[in-house]
C-alpha positions, 0 to 999 in steps of 0.5 A, a space after each residue: 265830543 270835542 270836535 263837534 262832529 255829528 255821527 252819520 247814519 251807518 252805511 253812508 260810505 263804503 270806506 271804513 274811516 279807520 283806514 283814513 285814520 291809518 293813512 293820516 297816521 302813516 303820513 304823519 309819522 313819516 315826516 315826524 320820526 324822521 325829525 328824530 332819526 334824520 338827526 344822524 344826517 344833520 350831525 355830519 355837517 354840524 360836526 364839520 362846521 362847528 367841531 361839536 363832539 358826537 357825545 355833545 350832539 347825542 346829549 341833544 338827541 337824548 334830551 329830546 327823547 327825555 322830554 318826549 318820554 317824561 310828557 308821554 303819560 300826560 299827553 296820553 291823559 289829554 288825548 283820553 279826556 279831550 280826544 285826538 282831534 283836539 290834541 294831536 294836530 297841535 303837536 305837528 305845529 309845535 314840530 314844524 316850528 322846531 325844524 324851521 327854527 333849526 335854520 337859525 342854529 349857531 350855538 350848541 344850546 340852539 340844537 338842545 333847544 330846537 332838537 331836544 325841548 321843542 322837538 321832544 314836546 312835538 313828538 310827545 303830543 303827536 308821535 308813536 305814543 299818541 298814534 298807537 294809542 288811537 289804534 284800539 279806538 278804530 280796530 280790534 280784529 285787524 289791529 295788528 294789520 292797521 298798526 303795521 301799516 300805520 308804522 310803516 310810515 316811520 320806514 317810508 319816512 326814512 326811505 324817502 326823506 333821508 336821501 332827500 334831506 342828504 341831498 338837500 344839505 348837499 345842494 343847499 346846505 343843512 340850514 335850508 334842509 331844516 327849513 324845508 322840513 319844518 315847512 312841510 310839517 307846518 303848512 301840509 301835515 298839520 293842516 291835514 291833521 286839523 281837517 281829517 282827524 276823528 276820535 271814534 268811528 261812531 262820529 262817521 256812522 261806523 264801528 270798529 273794524 267797519 262793523 256797525 256802531 256800538 250801542 251808546 252804553 258801549 261807546 260810553 265805556 270806550 270813552 270812560 277815560 274822559 271821566 277824569 282818571 289821572 296819571 297817578 290813578 292809572 299807574 296805581 292800577 297797573 303797577 302790580 301787573 307783571 304784564 306792565 313791567 315786562 312791557 317796560 323792560 321790552 320798551 326799554 330795549 326797543 328805545 335803546 336799540 332803535 334810537 342809538 342805531 338810527 342816530 349813529 348809523 350814518 356816522 358808522 357808515 361814513 366811518 366804514 368809508 362809505 360815501 355820505 350819498 351811499 350812507 344815506 341810501 342804506 339808511 333809507 334802505 333800513 326805512 324801506 325794509 322796516 316799512 315792509 317789516 312793520 306790514 308783514 309783522 302785523 300780519 304775522 302777529 295777527 295770525 301767530 300771536 303778537 308775543 311770538 311776533 316780538 320773539 321772532 323780530 328780537 332774533 332777527 334784529 340781533 342778527 342784523 346788529 352782528 352783521 353791522 358790526 362785521 361790516 368793516 371786516 367784510 370790506 364794506 361794499 354796497 351789497 353788504 350795506 344793503 344785506 344789513 338793511 334787509 336783516 336789521 329792517 325786517 327786525 325792527 319794523 316787526 318789533 314795532 308793530 308787534 309790540 304796539 298791538 301786543 300792548 293793546 292786547 294787554 291793556 286795551 281800554 279807556 286808560 290805554 293812552 296813559 298806560 302807553 305813555 308810561 311805557 314810552 317813558 321807558 323808550 325815552 329812557 333807552 333813547 336817553 342812555 344809548 346815543 350819548 353813551 355810544 358817541 362817548 365811547 366812540 370819542 374814547 375808543 374810536 369804536 362802536 363795538 361795545 355799545 352795538 354789542 350790548 344792544 345786540 344782546 338786549 334785543 336777543 333777550 326780548 325773545 324771552 319777554 315776547 314769549 312770556 307775554 304771549 303765555 300770559 295773554 293766553 293764560 288770562 283768556 282761558 281763565 
């Protein structure tokens, strides 16, 4: 093991260490993902100070998604070869340095450097893909619930950190807000990961879900990815599997939805005559409801099937998007804004936890880190396409109606993908 930790005897602790890993991932994702989704809040003062267009800033956001997506399979391979403890804490350091470095932004290319290149690299090393890849190491029977709690950290980050960023910008300026965010990641989140991250439950004398440690041969099979199976070999093994391509399409839709909406939502709400503080409150409310949606979605997925959970989440998310587009016609208002947050947040959170656990159901094993890295390419492609096109369409037409409408249709289409994957999993288990 790269960590050098020695297994403890079984039963040395009543606490299953897997829940420590979940808690660590929960907090880490709260700070990590806000560096991406919080960019929408930073765009407002950047546009006011420098006059940059929404399309140009959307390009920086898209670059970050592109770097993240391209590197995800390779960081997944590093994780499988060397273990999360040797890889993931370094992503925290890179991301903290990127946010703190944004204090010095004075030209557009600086945004592309810090938000795009370095931000994308940090999230590739320690973001959604690598955190999702470690959950099957620790949980089998309770995977949906554990994944839901882990991903609820994204919602907590949006809920707590979005208003905090907005207040910091209002009180001290956007440069100080960037610096404080970067230092929090660099000085708190990174050290916590270096101290607490572990590779497998056997390092703590436990097995998955808190059961007894696995026999040496079973653990060796679980760690098979360290034998050197590369990115190309893994792709060759899965490219003929229809489940892989169904997940590819699903993840593209998720990336298109989440990254476009969360990058443009603060701007949309300001355009709809919401004060910036109220817009930040609604944005944070999406995070809070997303947190609850992730946890509830994980439980529902464990109970009814993760494919069915994806289908239900797709319907709810599409409904939330339709309601969002109707906000200006409804006259805005905080009540309507919070109702949007409720509908959309439930769908978004449920989709995240059900999808992540569903991918684990399909491809659990020693190459899963690489496979989910491939899927994150599609997530990144969706994120690269959506924000700059949405910003460009607004610059040309003065409205988000077309891009948001297309995304709503895509999310409605995930119903069929989820039900198809549910059927495939059942059919293969029966065989």
